[in-house]
Structures are given as structure tokens and as C-alpha cells.
PyMOL CGO cylinders between C-alpha atoms (Angstrom):
from pymol import cmd
from pymol.cgo import CYLINDER

trace = [
    CYLINDER, -29.25, 0.60, 5.63, -26.54, 2.06, 7.76, 0.3, 1, 1, 1, 1, 1, 1,
    CYLINDER, -26.54, 2.06, 7.76, -24.76, -1.19, 7.61, 0.3, 1, 1, 1, 1, 1, 1,
    CYLINDER, -24.76, -1.19, 7.61, -24.66, -1.69, 4.35, 0.3, 1, 1, 1, 1, 1, 1,
    CYLINDER, -24.66, -1.69, 4.35, -23.52, 2.07, 3.45, 0.3, 1, 1, 1, 1, 1, 1,
    CYLINDER, -23.52, 2.07, 3.45, -20.66, 1.27, 6.38, 0.3, 1, 1, 1, 1, 1, 1,
    CYLINDER, -20.66, 1.27, 6.38, -19.56, -2.01, 4.50, 0.3, 1, 1, 1, 1, 1, 1,
    CYLINDER, -19.56, -2.01, 4.50, -19.17, -0.12, 1.19, 0.3, 1, 1, 1, 1, 1, 1,
    CYLINDER, -19.17, -0.12, 1.19, -17.12, 2.62, 2.63, 0.3, 1, 1, 1, 1, 1, 1,
    CYLINDER, -17.12, 2.62, 2.63, -14.89, 0.11, 4.58, 0.3, 1, 1, 1, 1, 1, 1,
    CYLINDER, -14.89, 0.11, 4.58, -14.51, -1.97, 1.13, 0.3, 1, 1, 1, 1, 1, 1,
    CYLINDER, -14.51, -1.97, 1.13, -13.50, 1.66, 0.01, 0.3, 1, 1, 1, 1, 1, 1,
    CYLINDER, -13.50, 1.66, 0.01, -11.04, 2.19, 2.45, 0.3, 1, 1, 1, 1, 1, 1,
    CYLINDER, -11.04, 2.19, 2.45, -9.54, -1.33, 2.46, 0.3, 1, 1, 1, 1, 1, 1,
    CYLINDER, -9.54, -1.33, 2.46, -9.10, -0.82, -1.39, 0.3, 1, 1, 1, 1, 1, 1,
    CYLINDER, -9.10, -0.82, -1.39, -7.54, 2.76, -1.25, 0.3, 1, 1, 1, 1, 1, 1,
    CYLINDER, -7.54, 2.76, -1.25, -4.73, 1.33, 1.76, 0.3, 1, 1, 1, 1, 1, 1,
    CYLINDER, -4.73, 1.33, 1.76, -3.94, -1.36, -0.65, 0.3, 1, 1, 1, 1, 1, 1,
    CYLINDER, -3.94, -1.36, -0.65, -3.55, 1.45, -3.54, 0.3, 1, 1, 1, 1, 1, 1,
    CYLINDER, -3.55, 1.45, -3.54, -1.72, 3.42, -1.43, 0.3, 1, 1, 1, 1, 1, 1,
    CYLINDER, -1.72, 3.42, -1.43, 0.38, 0.61, -0.48, 0.3, 1, 1, 1, 1, 1, 1,
    CYLINDER, 0.38, 0.61, -0.48, 1.46, -0.19, -4.01, 0.3, 1, 1, 1, 1, 1, 1,
    CYLINDER, 1.46, -0.19, -4.01, 1.99, 3.48, -5.03, 0.3, 1, 1, 1, 1, 1, 1,
    CYLINDER, 1.99, 3.48, -5.03, 4.65, 3.66, -1.99, 0.3, 1, 1, 1, 1, 1, 1,
    CYLINDER, 4.65, 3.66, -1.99, 6.08, 0.73, -3.26, 0.3, 1, 1, 1, 1, 1, 1,
    CYLINDER, 6.08, 0.73, -3.26, 7.39, 2.05, -6.47, 0.3, 1, 1, 1, 1, 1, 1,
    CYLINDER, 7.39, 2.05, -6.47, 8.15, 5.21, -5.10, 0.3, 1, 1, 1, 1, 1, 1,
    CYLINDER, 8.15, 5.21, -5.10, 11.86, 4.41, -5.99, 0.3, 1, 1, 1, 1, 1, 1,
    CYLINDER, 11.86, 4.41, -5.99, 11.00, 3.15, -9.85, 0.3, 1, 1, 1, 1, 1, 1,
    CYLINDER, 11.00, 3.15, -9.85, 8.68, 5.84, -10.88, 0.3, 1, 1, 1, 1, 1, 1,
    CYLINDER, 8.68, 5.84, -10.88, 9.83, 8.96, -12.20, 0.3, 1, 1, 1, 1, 1, 1,
    CYLINDER, 9.83, 8.96, -12.20, 8.94, 11.94, -10.29, 0.3, 1, 1, 1, 1, 1, 1,
    CYLINDER, 8.94, 11.94, -10.29, 6.40, 13.13, -12.37, 0.3, 1, 1, 1, 1, 1, 1,
    CYLINDER, 6.40, 13.13, -12.37, 4.56, 10.19, -12.99, 0.3, 1, 1, 1, 1, 1, 1,
    CYLINDER, 4.56, 10.19, -12.99, 5.03, 9.34, -9.43, 0.3, 1, 1, 1, 1, 1, 1,
    CYLINDER, 5.03, 9.34, -9.43, 3.30, 12.85, -8.53, 0.3, 1, 1, 1, 1, 1, 1,
    CYLINDER, 3.30, 12.85, -8.53, 0.74, 12.80, -10.77, 0.3, 1, 1, 1, 1, 1, 1,
    CYLINDER, 0.74, 12.80, -10.77, -0.45, 8.84, -9.47, 0.3, 1, 1, 1, 1, 1, 1,
    CYLINDER, -0.45, 8.84, -9.47, -0.40, 10.54, -5.88, 0.3, 1, 1, 1, 1, 1, 1,
    CYLINDER, -0.40, 10.54, -5.88, -2.40, 13.70, -6.95, 0.3, 1, 1, 1, 1, 1, 1,
    CYLINDER, -2.40, 13.70, -6.95, -4.83, 11.44, -8.67, 0.3, 1, 1, 1, 1, 1, 1,
    CYLINDER, -4.83, 11.44, -8.67, -4.96, 8.68, -5.55, 0.3, 1, 1, 1, 1, 1, 1,
    CYLINDER, -4.96, 8.68, -5.55, -5.40, 11.94, -3.58, 0.3, 1, 1, 1, 1, 1, 1,
    CYLINDER, -5.40, 11.94, -3.58, -8.40, 13.14, -5.69, 0.3, 1, 1, 1, 1, 1, 1,
    CYLINDER, -8.40, 13.14, -5.69, -9.89, 9.41, -5.68, 0.3, 1, 1, 1, 1, 1, 1,
    CYLINDER, -9.89, 9.41, -5.68, -9.20, 9.17, -1.54, 0.3, 1, 1, 1, 1, 1, 1,
    CYLINDER, -9.20, 9.17, -1.54, -11.46, 13.07, -1.16, 0.3, 1, 1, 1, 1, 1, 1,
    CYLINDER, -11.46, 13.07, -1.16, -14.65, 12.40, -3.79, 0.3, 1, 1, 1, 1, 1, 1,
    CYLINDER, -14.65, 12.40, -3.79, -14.92, 8.91, -1.70, 0.3, 1, 1, 1, 1, 1, 1,
    CYLINDER, -14.92, 8.91, -1.70, -14.92, 10.75, 1.42, 0.3, 1, 1, 1, 1, 1, 1,
    CYLINDER, -14.92, 10.75, 1.42, -17.27, 13.40, -0.04, 0.3, 1, 1, 1, 1, 1, 1,
    CYLINDER, -17.27, 13.40, -0.04, -19.78, 11.03, -1.98, 0.3, 1, 1, 1, 1, 1, 1,
    CYLINDER, -19.78, 11.03, -1.98, -19.80, 8.95, 1.39, 0.3, 1, 1, 1, 1, 1, 1,
    CYLINDER, -19.80, 8.95, 1.39, -20.63, 11.94, 3.40, 0.3, 1, 1, 1, 1, 1, 1,
    CYLINDER, -20.63, 11.94, 3.40, -23.25, 12.93, 1.10, 0.3, 1, 1, 1, 1, 1, 1,
    CYLINDER, -23.25, 12.93, 1.10, -24.95, 9.59, 1.68, 0.3, 1, 1, 1, 1, 1, 1,
    CYLINDER, -24.95, 9.59, 1.68, -24.52, 9.32, 5.30, 0.3, 1, 1, 1, 1, 1, 1,
    CYLINDER, -24.52, 9.32, 5.30, -26.35, 12.67, 5.22, 0.3, 1, 1, 1, 1, 1, 1,
    CYLINDER, -26.35, 12.67, 5.22, -29.44, 11.11, 3.06, 0.3, 1, 1, 1, 1, 1, 1,
    CYLINDER, -29.44, 11.11, 3.06, -29.56, 8.33, 5.31, 0.3, 1, 1, 1, 1, 1, 1,
    CYLINDER, -29.56, 8.33, 5.31, -30.01, 10.60, 8.26, 0.3, 1, 1, 1, 1, 1, 1,
    CYLINDER, -30.01, 10.60, 8.26, -32.47, 12.80, 6.76, 0.3, 1, 1, 1, 1, 1, 1,
    CYLINDER, -32.47, 12.80, 6.76, -34.70, 9.54, 5.54, 0.3, 1, 1, 1, 1, 1, 1,
    CYLINDER, -34.70, 9.54, 5.54, -34.13, 8.57, 8.87, 0.3, 1, 1, 1, 1, 1, 1,
    CYLINDER, -34.13, 8.57, 8.87, -35.64, 11.58, 10.41, 0.3, 1, 1, 1, 1, 1, 1,
    CYLINDER, -35.64, 11.58, 10.41, -38.20, 12.44, 7.96, 0.3, 1, 1, 1, 1, 1, 1,
    CYLINDER, -38.20, 12.44, 7.96, -39.75, 8.96, 8.61, 0.3, 1, 1, 1, 1, 1, 1,
    CYLINDER, -39.75, 8.96, 8.61, -39.51, 9.49, 12.42, 0.3, 1, 1, 1, 1, 1, 1,
    CYLINDER, -39.51, 9.49, 12.42, -41.54, 12.87, 11.86, 0.3, 1, 1, 1, 1, 1, 1,
    CYLINDER, -41.54, 12.87, 11.86, -43.94, 11.02, 9.79, 0.3, 1, 1, 1, 1, 1, 1,
    CYLINDER, -43.94, 11.02, 9.79, -44.52, 8.26, 12.72, 0.3, 1, 1, 1, 1, 1, 1,
    CYLINDER, -44.52, 8.26, 12.72, -44.68, 10.92, 15.25, 0.3, 1, 1, 1, 1, 1, 1,
    CYLINDER, -44.68, 10.92, 15.25, -47.59, 12.89, 13.76, 0.3, 1, 1, 1, 1, 1, 1,
    CYLINDER, -47.59, 12.89, 13.76, -49.55, 10.31, 12.88, 0.3, 1, 1, 1, 1, 1, 1,
    CYLINDER, -49.55, 10.31, 12.88, -48.77, 7.78, 16.16, 0.3, 1, 1, 1, 1, 1, 1,
    CYLINDER, -48.77, 7.78, 16.16, -51.08, 9.78, 18.33, 0.3, 1, 1, 1, 1, 1, 1,
    CYLINDER, -51.08, 9.78, 18.33, -54.33, 9.28, 15.85, 0.3, 1, 1, 1, 1, 1, 1,
    CYLINDER, -54.33, 9.28, 15.85, -53.83, 5.73, 15.50, 0.3, 1, 1, 1, 1, 1, 1,
    CYLINDER, -53.83, 5.73, 15.50, -53.19, 5.38, 19.48, 0.3, 1, 1, 1, 1, 1, 1,
    CYLINDER, -53.19, 5.38, 19.48, -56.77, 7.22, 19.73, 0.3, 1, 1, 1, 1, 1, 1,
    CYLINDER, -56.77, 7.22, 19.73, -58.47, 4.93, 17.38, 0.3, 1, 1, 1, 1, 1, 1,
    CYLINDER, -58.47, 4.93, 17.38, -56.91, 1.77, 18.60, 0.3, 1, 1, 1, 1, 1, 1,
    CYLINDER, -56.91, 1.77, 18.60, -57.83, 2.70, 21.82, 0.3, 1, 1, 1, 1, 1, 1,
    CYLINDER, -57.83, 2.70, 21.82, -61.85, 3.85, 21.04, 0.3, 1, 1, 1, 1, 1, 1,
    CYLINDER, -61.85, 3.85, 21.04, -62.04, 0.39, 18.71, 0.3, 1, 1, 1, 1, 1, 1,
    CYLINDER, -62.04, 0.39, 18.71, -61.53, -2.15, 21.76, 0.3, 1, 1, 1, 1, 1, 1,
    CYLINDER, -61.53, -2.15, 21.76, -63.03, 0.44, 23.87, 0.3, 1, 1, 1, 1, 1, 1,
    CYLINDER, -63.03, 0.44, 23.87, -59.95, 0.86, 26.70, 0.3, 1, 1, 1, 1, 1, 1,
    CYLINDER, -59.95, 0.86, 26.70, -59.70, 3.48, 28.83, 0.3, 1, 1, 1, 1, 1, 1,
    CYLINDER, -59.70, 3.48, 28.83, -55.54, 3.62, 28.08, 0.3, 1, 1, 1, 1, 1, 1,
    CYLINDER, -55.54, 3.62, 28.08, -52.93, 1.74, 25.64, 0.3, 1, 1, 1, 1, 1, 1,
    CYLINDER, -52.93, 1.74, 25.64, -49.82, 0.79, 27.66, 0.3, 1, 1, 1, 1, 1, 1,
    CYLINDER, -49.82, 0.79, 27.66, -46.46, -0.34, 26.24, 0.3, 1, 1, 1, 1, 1, 1,
    CYLINDER, -46.46, -0.34, 26.24, -46.05, -3.75, 26.91, 0.3, 1, 1, 1, 1, 1, 1,
    CYLINDER, -46.05, -3.75, 26.91, -42.61, -2.79, 28.81, 0.3, 1, 1, 1, 1, 1, 1,
    CYLINDER, -42.61, -2.79, 28.81, -44.82, -0.82, 31.11, 0.3, 1, 1, 1, 1, 1, 1,
    CYLINDER, -44.82, -0.82, 31.11, -47.41, -3.93, 31.94, 0.3, 1, 1, 1, 1, 1, 1,
    CYLINDER, -47.41, -3.93, 31.94, -46.77, -6.40, 34.95, 0.3, 1, 1, 1, 1, 1, 1,
    CYLINDER, -46.77, -6.40, 34.95, -49.10, -9.31, 33.08, 0.3, 1, 1, 1, 1, 1, 1,
    CYLINDER, -49.10, -9.31, 33.08, -50.32, -9.04, 29.43, 0.3, 1, 1, 1, 1, 1, 1,
    CYLINDER, -50.32, -9.04, 29.43, -53.27, -10.85, 27.86, 0.3, 1, 1, 1, 1, 1, 1,
    CYLINDER, -53.27, -10.85, 27.86, -51.56, -12.00, 24.51, 0.3, 1, 1, 1, 1, 1, 1,
    CYLINDER, -51.56, -12.00, 24.51, -55.14, -12.00, 22.76, 0.3, 1, 1, 1, 1, 1, 1,
    CYLINDER, -55.14, -12.00, 22.76, -55.20, -8.00, 23.61, 0.3, 1, 1, 1, 1, 1, 1,
    CYLINDER, -55.20, -8.00, 23.61, -51.96, -7.29, 21.96, 0.3, 1, 1, 1, 1, 1, 1,
    CYLINDER, -51.96, -7.29, 21.96, -52.58, -4.69, 19.22, 0.3, 1, 1, 1, 1, 1, 1,
    CYLINDER, -52.58, -4.69, 19.22, -49.36, -4.36, 17.53, 0.3, 1, 1, 1, 1, 1, 1,
    CYLINDER, -49.36, -4.36, 17.53, -50.28, -5.94, 14.24, 0.3, 1, 1, 1, 1, 1, 1,
    CYLINDER, -50.28, -5.94, 14.24, -53.42, -3.79, 14.54, 0.3, 1, 1, 1, 1, 1, 1,
    CYLINDER, -53.42, -3.79, 14.54, -51.09, -0.61, 14.82, 0.3, 1, 1, 1, 1, 1, 1,
    CYLINDER, -51.09, -0.61, 14.82, -48.58, -1.77, 12.05, 0.3, 1, 1, 1, 1, 1, 1,
    CYLINDER, -48.58, -1.77, 12.05, -51.67, -1.93, 10.13, 0.3, 1, 1, 1, 1, 1, 1,
    CYLINDER, -51.67, -1.93, 10.13, -52.90, 1.05, 10.96, 0.3, 1, 1, 1, 1, 1, 1,
    CYLINDER, -52.90, 1.05, 10.96, -49.62, 2.82, 10.50, 0.3, 1, 1, 1, 1, 1, 1,
    CYLINDER, -49.62, 2.82, 10.50, -49.28, 1.54, 6.97, 0.3, 1, 1, 1, 1, 1, 1,
    CYLINDER, -49.28, 1.54, 6.97, -52.51, 2.77, 5.50, 0.3, 1, 1, 1, 1, 1, 1,
    CYLINDER, -52.51, 2.77, 5.50, -51.78, 6.31, 7.06, 0.3, 1, 1, 1, 1, 1, 1,
    CYLINDER, -51.78, 6.31, 7.06, -48.22, 6.45, 6.24, 0.3, 1, 1, 1, 1, 1, 1,
    CYLINDER, -48.22, 6.45, 6.24, -45.94, 5.25, 2.79, 0.3, 1, 1, 1, 1, 1, 1,
    CYLINDER, -45.94, 5.25, 2.79, -42.73, 3.33, 3.41, 0.3, 1, 1, 1, 1, 1, 1,
    CYLINDER, -42.73, 3.33, 3.41, -40.12, 5.62, 3.81, 0.3, 1, 1, 1, 1, 1, 1,
    CYLINDER, -40.12, 5.62, 3.81, -38.31, 6.51, 0.33, 0.3, 1, 1, 1, 1, 1, 1,
    CYLINDER, -38.31, 6.51, 0.33, -35.06, 5.08, 1.18, 0.3, 1, 1, 1, 1, 1, 1,
    CYLINDER, -35.06, 5.08, 1.18, -31.91, 6.93, -0.75, 0.3, 1, 1, 1, 1, 1, 1,
    CYLINDER, -31.91, 6.93, -0.75, -30.05, 4.59, -2.97, 0.3, 1, 1, 1, 1, 1, 1,
    CYLINDER, -30.05, 4.59, -2.97, -26.68, 3.61, -1.00, 0.3, 1, 1, 1, 1, 1, 1,
    CYLINDER, -26.68, 3.61, -1.00, -24.31, 2.53, -3.80, 0.3, 1, 1, 1, 1, 1, 1,
    CYLINDER, -24.31, 2.53, -3.80, -20.59, 3.80, -3.14, 0.3, 1, 1, 1, 1, 1, 1,
    CYLINDER, -20.59, 3.80, -3.14, -18.02, 3.32, -5.82, 0.3, 1, 1, 1, 1, 1, 1,
    CYLINDER, -18.02, 3.32, -5.82, -14.53, 4.01, -5.48, 0.3, 1, 1, 1, 1, 1, 1,
    CYLINDER, -14.53, 4.01, -5.48, -13.74, 6.73, -8.20, 0.3, 1, 1, 1, 1, 1, 1,
    CYLINDER, -13.74, 6.73, -8.20, -11.95, 5.29, -11.22, 0.3, 1, 1, 1, 1, 1, 1,
    CYLINDER, -11.95, 5.29, -11.22, -8.21, 6.32, -11.74, 0.3, 1, 1, 1, 1, 1, 1,
    CYLINDER, -8.21, 6.32, -11.74, -7.44, 9.40, -13.62, 0.3, 1, 1, 1, 1, 1, 1,
    CYLINDER, -7.44, 9.40, -13.62, -5.97, 9.02, -16.73, 0.3, 1, 1, 1, 1, 1, 1,
    CYLINDER, -5.97, 9.02, -16.73, -2.60, 11.10, -17.31, 0.3, 1, 1, 1, 1, 1, 1,
    CYLINDER, -2.60, 11.10, -17.31, -3.27, 14.58, -18.20, 0.3, 1, 1, 1, 1, 1, 1,
    CYLINDER, -3.27, 14.58, -18.20, -7.02, 14.11, -17.73, 0.3, 1, 1, 1, 1, 1, 1,
    CYLINDER, -7.02, 14.11, -17.73, -8.65, 16.52, -15.59, 0.3, 1, 1, 1, 1, 1, 1,
    CYLINDER, -8.65, 16.52, -15.59, -11.54, 15.78, -13.42, 0.3, 1, 1, 1, 1, 1, 1,
    CYLINDER, -11.54, 15.78, -13.42, -14.32, 17.36, -11.77, 0.3, 1, 1, 1, 1, 1, 1,
    CYLINDER, -14.32, 17.36, -11.77, -13.95, 16.15, -8.03, 0.3, 1, 1, 1, 1, 1, 1,
    CYLINDER, -13.95, 16.15, -8.03, -17.11, 18.37, -6.94, 0.3, 1, 1, 1, 1, 1, 1,
    CYLINDER, -17.11, 18.37, -6.94, -15.70, 19.81, -3.55, 0.3, 1, 1, 1, 1, 1, 1,
    CYLINDER, -15.70, 19.81, -3.55, -16.40, 23.71, -4.86, 0.3, 1, 1, 1, 1, 1, 1,
    CYLINDER, -16.40, 23.71, -4.86, -20.02, 22.75, -5.45, 0.3, 1, 1, 1, 1, 1, 1,
    CYLINDER, -20.02, 22.75, -5.45, -20.26, 20.64, -2.04, 0.3, 1, 1, 1, 1, 1, 1,
    CYLINDER, -20.26, 20.64, -2.04, -18.62, 23.68, -0.21, 0.3, 1, 1, 1, 1, 1, 1,
    CYLINDER, -18.62, 23.68, -0.21, -15.20, 22.22, 0.73, 0.3, 1, 1, 1, 1, 1, 1,
    CYLINDER, -15.20, 22.22, 0.73, -12.78, 24.28, 2.58, 0.3, 1, 1, 1, 1, 1, 1,
    CYLINDER, -12.78, 24.28, 2.58, -10.81, 22.10, 4.26, 0.3, 1, 1, 1, 1, 1, 1,
    CYLINDER, -10.81, 22.10, 4.26, -7.90, 19.88, 3.35, 0.3, 1, 1, 1, 1, 1, 1,
    CYLINDER, -7.90, 19.88, 3.35, -9.92, 16.60, 3.66, 0.3, 1, 1, 1, 1, 1, 1,
    CYLINDER, -9.92, 16.60, 3.66, -13.72, 16.10, 2.57, 0.3, 1, 1, 1, 1, 1, 1,
    CYLINDER, -13.72, 16.10, 2.57, -16.59, 15.29, 5.21, 0.3, 1, 1, 1, 1, 1, 1,
    CYLINDER, -16.59, 15.29, 5.21, -17.42, 11.73, 5.28, 0.3, 1, 1, 1, 1, 1, 1,
    CYLINDER, -17.42, 11.73, 5.28, -18.91, 10.52, 2.01, 0.3, 1, 1, 1, 1, 1, 1,
    CYLINDER, -18.91, 10.52, 2.01, -22.18, 8.72, 1.63, 0.3, 1, 1, 1, 1, 1, 1,
    CYLINDER, -22.18, 8.72, 1.63, -23.99, 7.40, -1.46, 0.3, 1, 1, 1, 1, 1, 1,
    CYLINDER, -23.99, 7.40, -1.46, -27.22, 5.68, -2.37, 0.3, 1, 1, 1, 1, 1, 1,
    CYLINDER, -27.22, 5.68, -2.37, -28.81, 2.48, -0.72, 0.3, 1, 1, 1, 1, 1, 1,
    CYLINDER, -28.81, 2.48, -0.72, -30.88, 0.18, -2.69, 0.3, 1, 1, 1, 1, 1, 1,
    CYLINDER, -30.88, 0.18, -2.69, -33.19, -2.23, -0.96, 0.3, 1, 1, 1, 1, 1, 1,
]
cmd.load_cgo(trace, "trace")
């Protein structure tokens, strides 16, 4: 999921870099007011993309932490259930044992018990989209005030991820 988000973010960064280079090439051919408007629009979209990416990254992290907490909450009970079901004194991680009988591997049973106890985590929808260019004279809400942005550079944006 985070690789998906990173790929989208990298594509947006590349697209913005291309737009920035094209804007730099137009510096001498555009009237100052138009150049300034395009530069302001570019800056707005850059900040918005970063803010969105930061939000999505935070959503992914929150979903991960919630899923981990669910796992930690039910794992002791599942291990105990497995131990009692097979009549074992202890359940060991395969990495901690010197020799293992493959017929005694309880991994699939543990996964089945986990799936029965906790649902698959809801994943945020990760869909980073580059903000569209602003038409001349159009005012666009960047959402920075609502997001509490105070620095000249917003935090990394985040988007929803689809499975």
C-alpha cells in the first residue's frame, strides 16, 4: 500500500517538475502579470499536492496502527486456543526451534482463527491526483487554513488507496 502511494507521489513530483521547467522556459515570453499568476497557481497546486500526500500518509499509518493493535489484542488468546487444541505445553515461533515437524505447523490454523476474530482492516483509498491548474482570476481554496498549515511548505500529502 505504501509503495502504491509512493509511486503516485513520485509521478506527481515528476509532473510538477516538468511544469516548473516549462514555466521557467516561458519566463521571457510571458507578460509579468501572467507569469506571476501561473507561478502562483503552480505554487498553490504544489502545496496542495504535498498537503494531500501528507494526509494520505497519515491515514495509511493510522490504519496500520489500528490493525496492529487489533492483532496484538487477540493474539494471546489465539495462541492459547491453539496450544490447548493440540495439547501442547508451549507454542514456539519456527525461528526459535532447531527442528520442526511440518505436520505440526499451526500457521494456517492461526491465520484462520485470526480471520475469524478480526476483520481485514479497512484501508484508506489512496488516489493522489495532481490539482488542476487554476483558470485566470479563479479563486481556489487550498484547504491550508483548515489543515492548520503554518509553514511556507506544507507537510507531505497523502491520498486514499484502493485495493
